[in-house]
C-alpha positions in Angstrom: -26.1 35.0 -0.9 -22.2 34.1 -1.9 -20.8 32.3 -4.5 -17.5 32.1 -2.6 -17.6 28.4 -1.0 -18.7 26.9 -4.6 -15.9 28.6 -6.5 -13.3 27.4 -3.6 -14.4 24.0 -3.9 -14.5 24.1 -7.7 -10.7 25.4 -7.6 -10.0 22.7 -4.9 -11.3 19.9 -6.7 -9.4 20.8 -9.7 -6.0 20.7 -7.5 -7.1 17.6 -5.9 -7.6 16.1 -9.4 -4.3 17.5 -11.0 -2.2 16.3 -8.0 -3.6 12.6 -8.0 -3.1 12.5 -12.0 0.4 13.8 -11.4 1.1 11.1 -8.4 -0.1 8.3 -10.2 0.2 9.2 -13.9 3.2 9.9 -15.9 2.5 13.0 -17.7 5.6 13.1 -19.8 5.3 9.5 -21.5 1.5 9.0 -21.7 -0.6 10.7 -24.3 -2.0 14.0 -23.9 -5.8 12.9 -24.8 -5.2 10.5 -21.9 -4.3 12.9 -19.7 -7.1 15.4 -20.7 -9.5 12.6 -20.6 -8.8 11.0 -17.7 -8.4 14.8 -15.7 -11.9 15.9 -16.7 -13.2 12.4 -15.7 -11.9 12.5 -11.9 -12.3 16.3 -12.0 -16.3 15.9 -12.9 -16.7 12.8 -10.5 -14.9 14.8 -7.4 -17.0 17.8 -8.3 -20.0 16.0 -8.0 -19.2 14.5 -4.6 -17.9 17.8 -3.1 -20.8 20.0 -4.5 -23.7 17.8 -4.2 -23.7 19.0 -0.2 -24.2 22.5 -1.2 -27.1 21.5 -3.2 -28.4 19.7 -0.1 -28.1 22.8 2.0 -29.9 25.1 -0.5 -32.6 22.7 -0.9 -33.3 22.6 2.8 -33.2 26.4 2.6 -36.0 26.4 -0.2 -37.8 23.8 1.9 -37.9 26.3 4.9 -39.1 29.1 2.3 -42.1 26.8 0.9 -43.1 25.7 4.6 -43.2 29.0 6.0 -44.8 30.4 2.9 -42.0 32.8 1.8 -42.1 32.5 -2.2 -39.2 33.0 -3.8 -39.6 36.3 -5.9 -37.5 39.0 -7.1 -36.6 40.8 -4.2 -35.0 44.2 -2.9 -33.1 45.0 0.0 -34.0 47.0 3.3 -32.6 47.5 6.4 -34.4 47.4 9.6 -33.1 48.4 13.3 -32.8 45.5 15.7 -32.9 45.5 19.9 -29.1 46.0 19.7 -29.2 49.3 17.6 -27.7 47.8 14.4 -29.3 47.0 11.2 -30.6 43.7 10.0 -30.3 43.2 6.0 -33.3 41.4 5.0 -35.1 40.7 1.5 -38.4 42.2 0.5 -40.5 40.1 -1.7 -41.9 42.3 -4.8 -44.6 41.1 -7.0 -43.9 41.5 -10.5 -47.5 42.8 -11.0 -47.1 45.8 -8.6 -45.8 48.9 -10.1 -45.6 50.9 -7.1 -43.0 51.2 -4.5 -43.1 48.5 -1.9 -42.1 50.1 0.8 -44.4 52.9 0.4 -47.5 50.9 0.7 -49.0 48.7 3.7 -48.3 45.7 1.8 -44.5 46.5 1.6 -44.5 47.2 5.1 -46.2 43.8 5.9 -43.7 42.3 3.9 -40.9 44.0 5.5 -42.4 42.7 8.7 -42.8 39.3 7.7 -39.2 39.2 6.3 -37.6 40.4 9.7 -39.3 37.4 11.5 -38.5 35.0 9.0 -37.2 31.9 10.7 -35.2 30.6 7.7 -31.6 31.3 7.5 -30.0 31.4 4.3 -26.8 29.1 3.8 -23.4 30.9 3.5 -23.0 28.8 0.4 -26.3 29.5 -1.0 -26.2 30.3 -4.9 -28.7 31.8 -7.3 -31.3 29.1 -8.1 -30.3 28.8 -11.9 -26.5 28.0 -11.2 -26.2 24.4 -10.0 -28.8 23.2 -12.5 -26.6 24.8 -15.3 -23.5 23.5 -13.6 -25.0 19.9 -13.1 -26.2 19.9 -17.0 -22.7 20.1 -17.8 -21.2 17.8 -15.4 -23.7 15.0 -15.6 -23.5 14.9 -18.9 -20.0 15.0 -19.8 -19.2 12.4 -17.4 -21.7 10.0 -19.2 -20.5 10.6 -22.3 -16.9 9.7 -20.9 -17.7 6.7 -19.1 -19.8 4.9 -21.8 -18.6 6.3 -25.1 -15.2 7.9 -25.0 -13.1 6.4 -22.5 -14.0 2.7 -23.0 -13.1 3.4 -26.9 -9.8 4.8 -25.7 -9.0 1.9 -23.5 -9.3 -0.4 -26.4 -7.9 2.2 -28.5 -4.5 2.2 -26.5 -4.0 -1.7 -27.0 -5.1 -2.2 -30.5 -2.3 -3.5 -32.6 -3.5 -1.9 -36.0 -1.5 0.5 -37.8 -4.3 3.0 -38.9 -6.8 5.3 -37.0 -9.6 3.5 -38.8 -8.2 0.1 -38.0 -7.9 0.9 -34.4 -11.5 2.5 -33.9 -13.0 -0.7 -35.6 -10.9 -3.0 -33.2 -12.0 -0.8 -30.3 -16.0 -1.0 -31.1 -15.8 -4.9 -31.8 -13.8 -5.4 -28.4 -16.6 -3.0 -27.2 -19.6 -4.8 -28.3 -20.3 -7.1 -25.1 -19.8 -4.2 -22.5 -22.5 -2.2 -24.7 -24.7 -4.9 -25.1 -25.3 -5.1 -21.4 -26.2 -1.6 -21.3 -28.5 -1.9 -24.5 -30.0 -5.0 -23.0 -31.2 -3.1 -19.8 -32.1 -0.1 -22.1 -34.0 -2.3 -24.4 -36.1 -4.0 -21.8 -37.1 -0.8 -20.2 -38.2 0.6 -23.8 -40.3 -2.5 -24.3 -41.9 -2.2 -20.8 -42.7 1.8 -21.9 -44.0 0.6 -25.2 -46.4 -2.2 -24.1 -48.0 0.2 -21.3 -51.2 2.0 -23.0 -51.1 5.0 -20.4 -47.5 5.9 -21.7 -46.4 7.7 -24.4 -42.8 7.6 -25.6 -41.7 10.9 -26.2 -38.1 12.5 -26.2 -38.1 13.3 -22.2 -39.1 9.6 -21.6 -36.3 8.4 -23.7 -33.8 10.5 -21.9 -35.3 8.9 -18.2 -35.0 5.6 -20.0 -31.3 6.2 -20.8 -30.8 7.5 -17.3 -32.4 4.4 -15.5 -30.5 2.1 -17.8 -27.3 3.4 -16.5 -28.2 4.1 -13.2 -29.6 0.7 -12.7 -26.4 -0.9 -14.3 -24.4 1.6 -11.7 -26.5 0.5 -8.9 -26.1 -3.3 -9.6 -22.5 -2.9 -9.4 -22.0 -0.4 -6.7 -24.2 -2.9 -4.2 -21.6 -5.6 -5.1 -18.6 -3.5 -4.2 -19.9 -1.8 -1.4 -20.9 -5.3 0.2 -17.3 -6.3 0.1 -15.4 -2.7 0.7 -17.5 -1.8 3.7 -16.3 -4.8 5.8 -12.8 -5.1 4.1 -11.6 -1.6 4.6 -12.2 -1.4 8.2 -10.8 -5.0 8.9 -7.6 -3.7 6.6 -7.1 -0.8 8.5 -7.1 -2.6 12.0 -5.1 -5.4 10.6 -2.7 -2.7 9.3 -1.6 -2.0 12.9 -0.3 -5.5 13.6 3.2 -5.6 12.3 3.4 -9.4 11.9 -0.1 -10.2 10.2 0.7 -7.4 7.8 4.4 -8.8 6.9 3.3 -12.1 6.4 0.5 -11.0 4.3 3.0 -9.0 2.4 5.3 -12.0 2.1 2.5 -13.9 0.6 1.6 -11.3 -2.0 5.4 -11.2 -3.1 5.2 -15.0 -3.2 2.3 -15.0 -5.5 3.4 -12.0 -7.3 7.0 -13.4 -8.2 5.5 -16.2 -10.5 3.3 -13.5 -12.3 6.3 -11.4 -12.5 8.7 -14.3 -13.9 5.8 -15.2 -16.4 5.6 -11.4 -17.5 9.5 -11.0 -18.0 9.5 -14.5 -19.8 6.4 -13.7 -22.1 8.1 -10.2 -23.0 11.4 -12.0 -24.0 9.4 -14.2 -26.3 7.6 -11.6 -28.0 10.9 -9.8 -28.5 12.7 -12.6 -30.2 9.6 -13.2 -32.5 10.0 -9.4 -33.3 13.5 -9.8 -33.9 13.0 -13.0 -36.2 9.9 -11.3 -38.3 12.1 -8.1 -38.2 15.0 -10.0 -40.1 12.5 -11.2 -42.8 10.9 -7.9 -44.0 13.6 -5.9 -45.5 14.0 -2.1 -46.0 12.1 -1.9 -49.2 9.3 -4.1 -48.4 5.9 -2.2 -48.2 5.1 -3.8 -44.6 8.5 -2.4 -43.5 6.9 0.8 -41.9 4.6 -1.0 -39.9 7.6 -3.3 -38.8 9.4 0.2 -37.6 6.2 0.7 -35.9 6.1 -2.2 -33.9 10.2 -1.7 -33.2 9.6 1.5 -31.5 7.5 0.0 -28.8 10.6 -2.1 -28.2 13.8 -1.4 -26.0 16.5 0.7 -27.8 19.1 -2.4 -27.1 16.8 -4.6 -29.5 16.2 -1.9 -32.2 20.0 -1.5 -32.4 20.8 -5.3 -32.7 18.1 -5.4 -35.4 19.6 -2.5 -37.5 23.1 -4.3 -37.3 21.8 -7.3 -38.7 19.7 -5.8 -41.5 22.1 -5.5 -44.5 20.0 -3.2 -46.7 22.7 -3.8 -49.4 21.9 -7.4 -49.7 19.9 -9.0 -52.5 17.9 -11.8 -52.1 16.9 -14.0 -55.3 15.5 -16.6 -52.9 11.9 -15.7 -51.6 11.4 -15.0 -47.9 8.5 -16.1 -45.8 7.2 -12.7 -45.4 4.4 -12.4 -42.4 1.1 -11.1 -43.5 -0.3 -7.6 -42.3 -2.6 -9.3 -39.9 0.3 -11.2 -38.6 2.0 -7.9 -37.9 -1.2 -6.4 -36.3 -1.5 -9.5 -33.7 2.2 -9.1 -33.0 1.8 -5.2 -32.4 -1.0 -6.0 -30.0 1.0 -8.7 -28.3 4.0 -6.4 -27.2 1.9 -3.7 -26.0 0.1 -6.2 -23.8 3.6 -7.9 -22.8 5.1 -4.5 -22.3 2.3 -3.0 -20.1 2.1 -6.5 -18.0 5.7 -6.4 -17.4 5.6 -2.7 -16.2 2.7 -3.5 -14.0 4.3 -6.4 -12.4 7.5 -4.5 -11.9 5.9 -1.4 -10.4 3.8 -3.8 -7.8 6.9 -5.7 -7.0 8.8 -2.6 -6.3 6.1 -1.3 -4.0 5.5 -4.7 -2.1 9.3 -4.8 -1.3 9.5 -1.3 0.0 6.8 -2.2 2.0 8.3 -5.5 3.1 11.9 -4.0 4.1 9.6 -1.3 6.1 7.5 -3.9 8.1 10.8 -5.9 8.8 12.5 -2.8 10.1 9.2 -1.9 12.0 9.3 -5.8 13.6 12.9 -5.6 14.5 12.9 -2.2 16.2 9.6 -2.9 18.2 11.4 -5.0 20.9 14.2 -2.0 21.3 14.5 -0.9 24.8 16.6 2.4 23.5 13.5 3.8 21.7 15.4 4.8 18.6 14.4 3.5 15.1 17.1 1.8 12.9 16.5 1.6 9.5 18.5 -1.2 7.5 17.9 0.4 4.0 19.1 4.0 4.6 16.0 5.9 4.3 17.2 9.5 3.5 15.2 12.4 4.4 15.7 16.1 3.9 17.8 18.5 6.1 14.5 20.2 7.6 12.5 17.1 8.2 15.5 15.3 9.4 16.0 18.0 12.4 12.1 17.2 13.2 11.7 13.4 12.6 14.6 12.2 14.2 14.9 8.3 14.8 13.2 8.7 18.2 10.1 10.4 17.1 10.1 7.8 13.9 10.4 4.9 16.9 7.3 6.3 18.8 5.1 7.2 15.7 6.0 3.6 14.0 6.1 1.2 16.7 3.7 3.0 19.3 1.5 5.7 17.8 0.8 4.6 14.5 -0.8 1.2 15.6 -3.1 2.6 17.9 -4.1 5.6 15.5 -5.0 2.8 12.6 -6.9 0.9 15.5 -9.0 3.5 16.6 -9.9 4.9 12.9 -10.5 1.1 12.4 -13.3 1.4 14.9 -14.7 4.5 13.7 -15.0 3.3 10.1 -16.6 0.2 11.5 -19.3 2.3 13.1 -19.8 4.3 9.9 -20.0 0.9 7.6 -22.7 -0.2 10.2 -24.7 3.1 9.8 -24.6 2.5 6.1 -25.7 -0.9 6.2 -28.4 -0.2 8.5 -29.5 2.7 6.4 -29.7 0.7 3.3 -31.7 -1.7 4.3 -34.2 0.7 6.2 -34.0 4.0 4.2 -37.3 3.3 2.1 -39.2 3.4 5.5 -41.0 7.0 5.8 -42.5 6.7 9.3 -40.8 6.3 11.7 -37.6 7.6 10.1 -35.2 4.6 10.6 -32.5 5.8 8.2 -29.8 7.3 10.7 -28.3 9.8 8.4 -31.8 10.9 7.7 -32.5 11.6 11.4 -29.2 13.3 11.9 -29.2 15.5 8.8 -32.9 16.5 9.8 -31.9 17.5 13.2 -29.4 19.8 11.9 -31.7 21.0 9.5 -34.1 22.0 12.3 -31.0 23.9 13.8 -30.1 25.5 10.4 -26.5 24.1 10.8 -25.7 24.1 7.2 -22.1 23.6 7.7 -22.7 20.3 9.7 -25.0 19.2 6.7 -22.5 19.8 4.0 -19.4 18.5 6.2 -21.3 15.2 6.9 -22.4 14.7 3.4 -19.0 15.1 2.1 -17.6 12.2 4.5 -20.5 10.1 4.1 -20.3 10.4 0.2 -16.2 10.2 0.0 -16.5 6.9 2.7 -19.2 5.3 -0.1 -16.8 6.1 -2.7 -13.7 4.8 -1.0 -15.1 1.4 -0.3 -16.3 1.1 -3.6 -13.0 1.7 -5.5 -11.2 0.0 -2.9 -13.2 -3.0 -3.9 -12.3 -2.7 -7.5 -8.5 -2.5 -7.1 -8.2 -5.1 -4.4 -10.2 -7.8 -6.3 -8.2 -6.6 -9.6 -10.6 -7.9 -12.2 -8.2 -10.1 -14.7 -5.3 -8.4 -13.1 -5.5 -5.9 -15.7 -5.7 -2.7 -13.6 -3.8 -1.3 -10.9 -2.9 2.0 -9.1 0.7 2.7 -8.1 2.3 5.8 -6.9 5.4 7.8 -8.0 4.2 7.8 -11.6 3.8 4.1 -12.0 0.3 3.5 -13.3 0.1 3.1 -16.9 -2.8 4.7 -19.3 -4.9 1.7 -19.5 -5.4 1.8 -15.8 -5.7 5.5 -15.6 -8.6 5.2 -18.2 -10.2 2.6 -16.4 -10.1 4.2 -13.2 -12.0 7.3 -14.8 -14.4 5.5 -16.3 -15.5 3.6 -13.2 -15.3 7.0 -11.3 -17.9 8.6 -13.7 -20.0 5.2 -13.8 -20.4 4.8 -10.0 -20.7 8.3 -8.7 -24.2 9.5 -10.2 -26.0 6.4 -8.6 -24.0 6.5 -5.6 -25.1 10.0 -5.2 -28.7 9.1 -6.3 -28.4 6.4 -3.1 -27.4 8.9 -0.7 -30.1 11.3 -1.5 -32.3 8.3 -0.7 -30.6 7.9 2.6 -31.1 11.2 3.8 -34.9 11.1 2.4 -34.0 13.8 -0.3 -35.4 11.7 -3.0 -39.1 12.2 -3.2 -40.3 9.5 -5.1 -38.6 7.0 -2.6 -39.6 8.7 0.5 -42.5 11.1 -0.5 -43.5 13.1 2.4 -45.7 15.6 1.4 -44.6 18.6 -0.2 -40.8 17.7 -0.5 -38.3 20.1 -2.3 -36.1 18.4 -4.5 -32.4 19.0 -5.1 -31.0 20.7 -8.3 -29.2 17.3 -9.3 -32.3 14.8 -8.9 -34.3 17.5 -11.1 -31.2 17.2 -14.0 -31.2 13.4 -13.5 -35.3 13.1 -13.8 -37.2 10.3 -12.1 -37.4 6.8 -12.8 -41.3 6.8 -12.6 -41.6 5.6 -16.4 -40.5 2.2 -15.1 -42.3 1.7 -12.0 -40.7 -2.1 -11.5 -37.0 0.2 -11.4 -38.3 2.9 -9.2 -40.7 0.9 -6.7 -38.6 -2.3 -6.7 -35.0 -2.5 -7.5 -34.1 1.0 -6.4 -35.7 0.2 -3.0 -35.0 -3.3 -2.2 -32.0 -4.5 -4.0 -29.4 -2.3 -1.6 -30.6 -4.8 1.1 -28.4 -7.4 -0.6 -25.4 -5.6 0.9 -26.3 -7.2 4.3 -25.8 -11.0 2.8 -22.4 -9.7 1.1 -21.1 -7.9 4.3 -21.7 -11.5 6.1 -19.9 -13.5 3.1 -17.1 -11.0 3.6 -16.7 -11.1 7.2 -16.3 -14.8 7.2 -13.9 -14.7 4.1 -16.4 -17.4 2.3 -15.3 -16.2 -1.1 -11.7 -16.5 -0.2 -12.4 -20.0 1.4 -13.9 -21.2 -1.7 -11.3 -19.9 -4.1 -8.8 -21.7 -1.8 -10.7 -24.9 -2.0 -10.8 -24.5 -6.0 -7.0 -24.1 -6.1 -6.8 -20.1 -6.2 -4.3 -19.3 -3.7 -5.7 -17.1 -1.1 -4.4 -15.3 2.1 -6.0 -17.8 4.9 -4.1 -17.8 8.1 -4.9 -21.3 9.2 -3.8 -23.4 5.8 -0.7 -25.0 4.8 -0.7 -23.7 1.6 -0.8 -20.0 2.9 2.2 -20.8 5.1 4.0 -22.1 2.4 3.5 -19.0 0.2 4.7 -17.0 3.4 7.9 -19.0 3.8 8.5 -18.6 0.1 8.2 -15.0 0.2 10.3 -14.2 3.4 13.1 -16.3 1.6 12.8 -13.9 -1.6 12.7 -11.0 0.7 15.9 -12.2 2.3 17.5 -12.7 -1.0 16.6 -9.6 -2.5 18.3 -7.6 0.6 21.2 -9.6 0.2 21.7 -8.5 -3.5 21.0 -4.8 -2.6 23.5 -5.0 0.3 26.1 -6.5 -2.0 25.5 -4.0 -4.7 25.8 -1.2 -2.1 29.0 -2.6 -0.6 30.2 -3.1 -4.1 29.8 0.6 -5.1 31.4 1.6 -1.7 34.4 -0.5 -2.4 34.6 1.2 -6.0 34.6 4.6 -4.4 37.3 3.5 -2.2 39.3 2.5 -5.2 38.7 5.9 -7.0 39.4 7.9 -3.7 42.9 5.7 -3.3 44.0 5.3 -7.0 42.1 7.5 -9.2 40.1 6.4 -12.0 42.0 3.1 -12.2 43.6 4.3 -15.8 46.8 3.0 -16.9 48.9 5.9 -16.5 47.7 6.1 -12.7 47.7 2.2 -11.7 50.6 0.2 -12.7 50.0 -3.2 -14.2 50.0 -6.3 -12.2 53.3 -7.7 -11.0 55.8 -5.0 -11.7 56.3 -4.0 -8.3 56.2 -0.3 -8.7 55.1 2.0 -6.1 52.8 5.0 -6.5 51.3 7.2 -3.7 52.9 4.7 -1.2 50.9 1.8 -2.8 52.2 -1.3 -4.7 50.2 -3.5 -6.8 50.8 -6.4 -4.1 49.5 -3.9 -1.3 46.5 -3.2 -3.4 45.7 -6.6 -4.2 46.1 -7.5 -0.4 43.6 -4.5 0.6 40.9 -5.9 -1.9 41.3 -9.5 -0.7 40.4 -8.3 2.8 37.5 -6.6 1.6 36.2 -9.5 -0.2 36.9 -11.6 3.0 35.0 -9.2 5.1 32.1 -9.2 2.6 31.9 -13.0 2.6 31.8 -13.2 6.2 29.4 -10.9 6.5 26.7 -12.8 4.2 27.9 -16.3 5.6 25.5 -17.7 7.7 26.9 -19.4 11.1 26.7 -23.1 11.5 25.2 -24.4 14.3 27.1 -27.3 16.4 24.5 -29.9 15.4 25.3 -29.6 11.6 27.8 -31.2 9.8 29.8 -30.7 6.7 27.4 -32.6 4.8 24.3 -30.9 6.0 26.2 -27.4 5.3 26.7 -28.1 1.8 23.0 -29.5 1.3 21.9 -26.2 2.9 24.3 -24.0 0.8 23.5 -26.0 -2.4 19.6 -25.8 -2.1 18.7 -22.3 -2.8 20.2 -21.9 -6.3 20.0 -18.2 -7.4 20.0 -17.1 -11.0 19.2 -13.4 -10.1 22.4 -12.4 -12.1 21.7 -14.2 -15.3 18.1 -13.1 -15.2 19.0 -9.6 -14.4 21.8 -9.3 -17.3 19.4 -11.1 -19.7 16.5 -8.7 -19.3 18.8 -5.9 -19.0 19.7 -6.6 -22.9 16.3 -6.9 -23.8 15.3 -3.3 -21.9 18.6 -1.3 -22.2 19.9 0.2 -19.4 17.6 3.0 -17.8 18.7 4.2 -14.8 15.3 5.7 -13.7 13.5 2.0 -13.7 15.7 0.4 -11.3 13.7 -2.7 -9.9 14.3 -6.0 -8.1 15.2 -8.6 -11.1 15.2 -11.7 -9.4 14.6 -15.2 -10.0 12.0 -16.2 -7.6 12.6 -19.4 -5.8 11.2 -22.6 -7.3 9.9 -21.0 -10.8 10.2 -23.0 -13.8 12.0 -20.9 -16.6 14.9 -20.7 -18.8 16.7 -18.9 -16.1 15.6 -21.1 -12.9 14.6 -24.4 -11.4 11.4 -26.7 -11.5 9.0 -25.5 -8.3 9.2 -28.3 -5.7 5.2 -28.2 -5.6 2.6 -27.6 -8.0 1.3 -24.2 -8.0 -2.6 -23.3 -8.6 -3.6 -21.8 -11.9 -3.6 -18.3 -12.0 -7.2 -16.7 -12.2 -9.1 -13.6 -12.4 -9.6 -13.6 -8.5 -6.1 -13.3 -7.7 -5.7 -10.5 -5.1 -2.3 -9.4 -5.5 
């Protein structure tokens, strides 16, 4: 008996949650309560996933003791020699009613003999029986409190526009009424069902079971829907990621779709900032609502705040009455600026990630046909000196162009087999004889051989894969496009709270479903005197509501088969495409149109970055030859005075040559079939307002070198800075899988 493995898993789980929170969140900018709540939600959810296998192995050990009639009584340690001459440490059961020494009596000798021939091997990770129940009490009920009460309120609280704590809480409660109504509806139906049955009496224990039943029923319903999509889409996505051309076209399609949303987010933010500026000019410094206006301005860029201060004359008296907005108007304006800022930040983070991915895929596509087996990167990726000596361009070519595609295909095949095992077991896990659940068969064989390490490892892999498929579906579908997960500290607080809430909500029913798959839930697969896990004992059974325990929890997972079939044939995407919502379908004309548009956007962005890099190189060359460009170092134009061997005329000639070289590099050569008229038309068609859009947005945002982004106007977008799209774009809907 050792608590070492449990302690190690608790520490590793804590480190994993902290690492992921640091990678995806920005600990310096987000609120400390959001960081703490999200960390606890992730930590406890991961703990359930990684500690439950230890509970499973301990349950098999207790089942072995029960089957072999070895009661778990207080024990004493004795040593008996074996055939090799060494001592075996055995545990002798001691009856609490026996006052004599156990080893001095015939019964004690018999107990010693039984303990020596005991066939049950104790797991290395076995802990005292009271440890796991206490741990599950804390973890489970804390997770339920977070997912049903605290995190939803925090999510709505973070976007509320009220200026007081009480007002924000009131708004959060109102926004969560529909959310809580779904849970209360299930709870009410279960409560009425128990109340009308004469053989059942409601008490505190049954109310707890009803609450757990409602929570798990809601979570199981959502879990089955998500798994039906993820079990097919995860292996297919990994398989397709090994095909560079397909992945590049899909990325170009996403960029073309995101460009519209990004432009709309930028224009919406500009409109909100314009309105804030107008309202701020109406509310003077001595007005009672001025403090609320200052709170709104804190959410705006510094450039706007400076502009408002310069236009706000505190010493000017106004005899005419001003049209001052009400407090409700300021509340709505405050909420709008919060949502507009979050939306703009989300689209910008997605845009940067997609652009980086597109550049890498284009480089891989260009290098796959190289015969020198040396990877040439167009964007100058830099690595540390230690990694550069190991990860050479030759190694990079073999990994990205040869090994990684095959590795992903092999991984996709393995995950496809695992998905088939999950679907098969979900449809047949409730059959007791013969045992048809594949996970139950494999783990039962390991139990007979006392291979507890295999049991724990297989359980962790299975639960982790189920969780990954479920959460992949959440962020692939992107419900209402409000949530996203982006690395490099680009995930906002709203999405972090949402991820913690979904983890806490889906993990308990997922673990109960896993216990059913391996036949460790006695109320689903009753097989005699079956020992139960400590996790099941804490959560209780749903026998109080028979139509849930004997019907919904057993037969509803069969719906995964239908959902997997629909996902495999992309029926949902085709229906949405027919309704006007753009989806990536390879044999569709609109899809190809989006791909072409995305390719053009990437080409323009690459040209803009190259021009910027060469402009900086040219300025460095100027500085190296002529210093910082001050008047005392560089003579004025036309005076003909030489300095360091260079005259102003020489400088102008050299700068002209650099400009001509740069112009020639970005000039598309003309084919022999083209005349001057077609060339003029071709050059005049792609109107690029990149610089103008960037300058205007930079004025609103202020210069922040830590948030460099690709501020270009996408092709064909209707805005104050761009041109009208030549074709109609379907409306943006809740199913945009950006």
